[in-house]
N, C-alpha and C positions, 0 to 999 in steps of 0.2 A: 311242016306241021308234024309229020310222022316222026321225024328225027327228034324234035323237041319232046314229044310224048315218050319216046323210048328213053331219052336221057332222064326225064322226070321220073319215069317208072323205075329206072335203075337207081336213082338217088333215093327214092322212097323205099325200095327194097334194102338198100345199104343202110339207111337210117333205121329201118325197122329191125334189121339184124343186129345193129349196134345197140339199139334200145333193149332188145331181147337178151343180149349178152350181159348188159348192165343189170337188167332185172334179175337174171339167174345168178349173177354174182352177189346180189344183195338178199335174195329170197331163196330159201332152200326147202320150202314145204309148208303144209298146213294140216292140222288135225281138226276134224269137225266131229262133235259128239253130243250126247245127251245122257241124262241120268236122273237120279233121285236127289232132292235137296231137302234138308230139314233145318229150319231157322229156330233158334232158341231165344225167346224173349224173356222178360222178367216174369210174365204171368202165364205164358203158354208156349207150347211147341207147335210149330206150323210145318206141315208137310206139303210137298209138291214136286216140281220138276225143275231141271236146269238144262240149258243148252249152251254150248261153248264152242269157241274156236281158238286154237293155239297156233301161232305162227313161229317159224324158225327163221330168224332174220339173217344171220351170217352163216354161210356154209361151214366155215372153219369152227364155229361155236355151236352148231346145231344140236350137238349132244348135251350142251350145258345151258345155253341161254335161249329163252323163249318169251313170247308175249301171250297173254291170256285175256280173252274177252268173253264175258259170261253174262247170261241173263237167267234169272230164276224167278219163279212164281210159286209162292207157298200160301197156304190158307189153313184156317181152322175154325170150327164152330164150337163155341163154349156156351154152356147153360149155367147161369148164376142164380142163386136164391138169396135175396136180400131179406134181412130181418127174420131169418129162419122160417119163412112162410112157405106155403106150397106153391107159390107163384114163382115161375122161373123166367128170367130174361134170357133171350137168345142173342148172342153176339157173334157176328161173322167177321173174322179178321182176314184180310187179304194183303199180301206184301209182294211187291215187284222190286227186284234189285237188278241194277245194271253195274257191272264191274269191269274195270280195265286195269291190268297190272302187268308187270314184267317179272319174270321168274328165272331162277337158276336151280339146276339140279345136277346130280352126279350119277352117271349110270354104272351099275354093277351087273356083269353078265353072270347069271346064276345057272344057266343051262344053255344048250344049243338053241339059238333063236329066241331066248327069253332074257329080257333085261329088266331089272328092278331099279327104279330111279327115285330116291328121296329128293324132295324139292322144297323151296321156299319162294314166296312171291310177295311183292309189295305193290300197292296201287291205290285206287280210289273207287268208292262205291256210291252210287246214286240210288236212293231208296224212296219208294212211295208206298205208304201204308194206308189202308182204308178199314175203318171199324164201323159196322152197321149194327144198330140195335133194332131188331125186328119188332120188339114189343112196343117201343115208343116211336118207331119210324124215324129214328135219328141216325145220322152218319157223320163221321169226322174223317178228314184226310190229313195225313202227315207226310211231309217231304223232309228228307235229310240227306246230307252229303257227309262223307267221312273217309278218313284214311283207313286202308284195309291191309292186313297182313295175313298170310296163310302158310300152312305147312301140309305136306302130304306125301304120298307114295304112289308112283305109277308103275304099272307093269306093261312092258312092250313085248308083244308076241309076234314074232316074225317082223316083216317090214311094215305092216299096215294096221294091225289091231292094237289098241291101247285101252287099258282099264285103270282106274285110279280111285283112291279115296283121299279126301282132304278136309281140313278144318280151317275156316277163316274167322277172323275176329275184327270187328270195327273198333276204332280208337275212341269214338265219342258218339254223340247223337243218340240214335236208337240203341246203341251198344249191343248189337246183335252178334251172336255166334252162329255159324252155319256149317253143317256137315254136308258133304256131297259124295255121292257114289256114282261114277259115270263110266261110260264106254264110248270110244271114239274110233274113227278111221283116219289114218294118216295118208295123205296124198303126196 
């Protein structure tokens, strides 16, 4: 029984090492970060936060090709006066966006340990918006899915710190534009 256990343990170690090598051949790092997001709608500008993770899939392309998964939550409170009266309606607008995209950038070394990388991404956005009218105690919820494209610039400082600014635009549906300003840590 002890011999079988040793052989099984050796096989498990060998298969784990083989799996780990395959994993590191396909995956070369991840960046996790957060920042400020501003959604621009037809009637209002919403402010809030964004959290994201970017993965670098192929080690040979890690400087150029990446995935981007992002969640943002933005909101705004607007006061409207109808019929030019002194009565105001309060509208609370909340928007949650979930985005998945693949991106490509090109790094330029501008100084020792500082790289600037312009990039573009393309992907999909899942949006959920809620509008609450506190005056009439009414609310409405909107769901929308849409193609998403973005452009931006990232700065990489040393091996771990990343900061960037980007703009994304949806192709249909809520037709939102979003600015992001974020900071991340690359593992």
